[in-house]
Structure formats: C-alpha cells, structure tokens
N, C-alpha and C positions, 0 to 999 in steps of 0.2 A: 504494499499499501502506500510505503512513504515514498520507494520508488517511481511508481506512478504519478503521487502527488510532485516530486521534483519533475517529471516529463511534461506535466502539464505545465509549470510553470516557466520550464523552457519554452513550450511551444508559446504560450501567452508573451514572452517577454518578445519571440521573436515576429509577434506579427501585429504589436503596438506601438503610438508612439510617434508613426511617420506621419509628417503634414505634406509632402508631394503629391502630387497628382502625376501619378505613370500613364503614360500616353503609349499605345497600341502600335508597333510598327509591321508591317507585313512584310513577310519572308521577301528577300529581292536577290538579286543579282547585279553586281557590278564590277568596274574594274577599278579595283586596291590600287593604291601608288606603290606598294608593298608586293616585290616579287613573288609569287608562290608556284614555282618549277617552270611549268608551261608560260612564257612571256605574256601570251596572248589569251590564258585562260579566265575565264570570269572567277570573282570569290562568291560563294553565297552563304547569304545569311538566312537562318534561319528566323520566325518572327520570333517577335519579342515587345518589352516595354520597358519604357527610359523616362527616367524623374523628369518632368517638363522643365523643372529649374534645378539649378545647383542645392546640395544642402544649405542650407544658411548657420550662421552664429547660432540663433534661437532653437533652429533645430537639433543640434549637435549639442550643446547646454542640456535640452532635457534627456539627452542620451546617455552624456558622462554623470549626471544626478544618478539616472536609475542605473548605471554600469560605472562604479566608482573606482574599478580597475583599469579605466582608462583617463582618467582626471589626470592633468599636470602634478607632477610631484609624485605619482604612485607608478603611474605608466613604466614599465624597465627600460632600459637604454636600449635592450637589445631589438625593440618595438619601435622607439622613437629618437630621434635626435637631442639635444638639447634647448632646441627652439621649439618645440611642441609647444604651442597654444601660448605662446610666450607673449602674446600683443593682449592676454587677456586680463582685467585688472586681478583676476584670484581664480584659483581650479574652479570654481561656480560661481563665479561674477563675470559678466562679460566687459563692462567698464566703455567710457568714451572712445577707445581705440578699435573697438569691436560693438557694430551696431547691428543688433537682432536680426534685420531682414539684408544683412552681407551676407557674401559667401563666406561659408569656412573655410578658413586658409589655415599653413602651418600645424597640416595632420598629414601622418605619415600612410604609407598602402596599408601597412598592419591596420591600423585607425580607421580608416576609411572601409577598408573590408570588413571587420566587424561592425561597424555601424550599418553596413548593409545589410549584414546579417541578422542584425537584432530587428531591422525592419521588414523582416522577409525577404529581403532580395540579396544581391549581389553588385559589383563593380559589371560595366560594360566592359567586352573586349573589344581590342583594338577595333576590328571590322566593322561593331556595332555601332562604335563611336566614330568610324572614317564615314560608314553609308550617311547618316541622321548631319553630320557638320558636313558635307559635301552639298548640302540643301542651302538656297538662297529662300528668299521670302516665297516664289512664285516658281522657283526650278526645284523638281527632286537633286540634279544634278547640275550646279553650276558653276566646277569647276575649270570651265573653260570661258567662263566670263569673265573679261579684264576688269570690269566697273566691280565686280565681287569680290575679285582678288585682292583689288587696289585697296578697297577698303578693309580688308582683313589686315593687310599688310600695314596700314594707318597704324592700327591697335597694337603691333609687336613693335614699333618704333616709339609708342608711349613709353614715358618713364618707369620703372618699376616702384618707384614709390609714391606713383600717385595714389589720393584715394578709391577704394573700391565705390564703384556703384551699388546701390541695391538691386536684388536678383529682380530679373523681370522688367528692367529697365529698355531691354533694347526689345525690337518685334520678333515675333514668331517668324520661326520658318515655315516651311514647305509642310512639315511633319506636326506643326504645333509645338517645335520645342525652343526653347527661349536659351539665350546668353552662353551656345556652345563656342561663339568668338565674342572678342572685346569685352571680356570681362576677368577669366582666369583659366588659367590652365587646370588640365584634369586629368587625374588618375586613372590609368586603366589594368583591367586585370592582368594581362599578359606583358606591362611595360617593357619587363625586363626580357621580353621575346623578340622585341623588334629589332636588334642589331641582326646585320647580313653584311656578308664579304661586300668589300668596293669593287671585285673583280670576279663576276663569275666563274672564271676558270678557279676561284680559290674557293670553292663550296665547302671541300674538303681537307682544308685546311684547319690545323688547331687553333692557329693564332687568329683566325680573323676574326674574332671579338676584340680584339684587345685595343682596340681606338673605342674611346666611349662617342654615341652615336654615328657609329660607322653605316647603321642601317642609312641614315640619310642620304647617301652618296648612289644608293641604288635603286632609288627609287626608278619606277618606268616614266613618271611624269617628272622630272626633274625643274620644269618651271612651276609647278606648285610651292613656290618657296615658304608658303606658310606652314605647308603640311609637313614639308622638309624640317622646317625648324621647331615644330613639335613633336617629330620622331625624335630630333636629334636633344631635345631638351630632355624627354622620358627616358631616352638611352640612359643617359646620364647620372638617372637617378638609383639611390638604393633603394632598400623597401622602408628602411627606416627615416629617409629623407623628410623634412620638411621644408616648406618653402611660402615666401609673403604672398605671392602669388598663386598657389597652387592647391586646388579644391579637387570637388568631385561630385558628382550624381551616382545613383543607383539606377541598375537595370532589374528585371525578372524575365520570367518565361514570359513566351507569348499569351498565354490563357491569364486572365485577371485571378 
C-alpha cells in the first residue's frame, strides 16, 4: 500500500502545475540542415506537441518550490554550474532582475529536463525544434525568405546584456508557436549530438568531435547562418552549463 501511495504521488507531481499551452504539430518531412546519411534525404518528424511559449520565471519558481532539490544552493554541482538561477533574489524569490513573465534562463539541461518531466513532458529534440523554428508567421518553411532571415540575424546582433522581454511579446508563427527567435536560446534534448565532421570523408574519424561547434560547418544549407549559430552554440555547451540568454520550452507526444 505504501508503494502504491508513493507511485500515486509521483504521478500527481508529473502532471500538475504546468501553465503553458502545448500546441499540436502534425507529423512532417522536411529538409533538415544537418546531414543524415543521404544528403538528399528528408527528415521525418512524428506528430508532437510543443509549448506555445518558453517556460517563464514564474513557472520555474513554482517548480522549485514543489521540488526543493532543484533550488539554487541545493542542486548538486554535477547538475548545474555556479551561475544556476544566480539572477534570482533568493532560492525562492525572483526579485527585480527576474520578472515573473520573462523567460527562465540560467538553467542547465539537467534542470530543464527535470522540469519538463515534472509537467508530464520532455525537452523537444533538435529535429522537432528545427521544424517549427523554420516557420515564419505565414509560411511553414521560410528559410529561403531573405527578409525573414535578416530579421532573425538582427536579433543575433543584439547585445547579450539587454533586458529580456516578456514571453509572448513577438508574433506567433505559422504553427501558433511564439518566441522561437528573438528572445532566448533554447535547450533541446539531443544538444550534445549535433556535432558532426567538417569533412564528409572523416565520418569514421574518432577525432571528428574535437572541435566545439563542428556541426555548424557541415550544414547542407550554409547560407542559413542563424541556424549555424544556434547549432554552434548548443554544441559548445555541457549538460550542467547555464547562460544568461539560455532558456527552454517543453514538448510531449502527439496525443494530448
């Protein structure tokens, strides 16, 4: 009986407290910028659901109050670096530097993953994220639209020290997803699998992963500089890394 009660508590924790709406994205095939064997092959993505907006400070505060092992000062160094939630006023208070509706940042992959699991979800993988992030407000795939590319690159040129806007400040894209560009970088589940060789002749070379961001030079679409920058950034991280402009959103399977 005690074991059953504990199992029920775990299930309740895993499905409660998530304030974000998850939008259904249908299964699709698209041309990923990352090579997958045959350079001409399309990447298939099964139907899934993705948070409409990034996780906020308020969302994450509710999480650490329910799960104190993820509070600042209690999380093991193995799971987060020294800057984890360092912008919060205290382990259980946001303060002036972290408004409730700003995206949560300075969280590690381990912490983001734990949050998503506690809300009945998971981190999106790269292909899921890339598929949805390729959309503009009017096109499912706007990667060859020069105006759309330029707008995204303008964000990359902004100083990292700027004050973050509140989530939902930008327009929704073709799928109804907001803030994939222009607000923060975002963790993906397989961030550490994005490294590939700069030379297709070296695919069996054991040293092919020795450079951070090496995946960026093997992109099929090298003109898509914004995606190149994102892959290079993610490739340079460790699972315990945090950054001022690095947040996340959650995903789940196709059926609600």
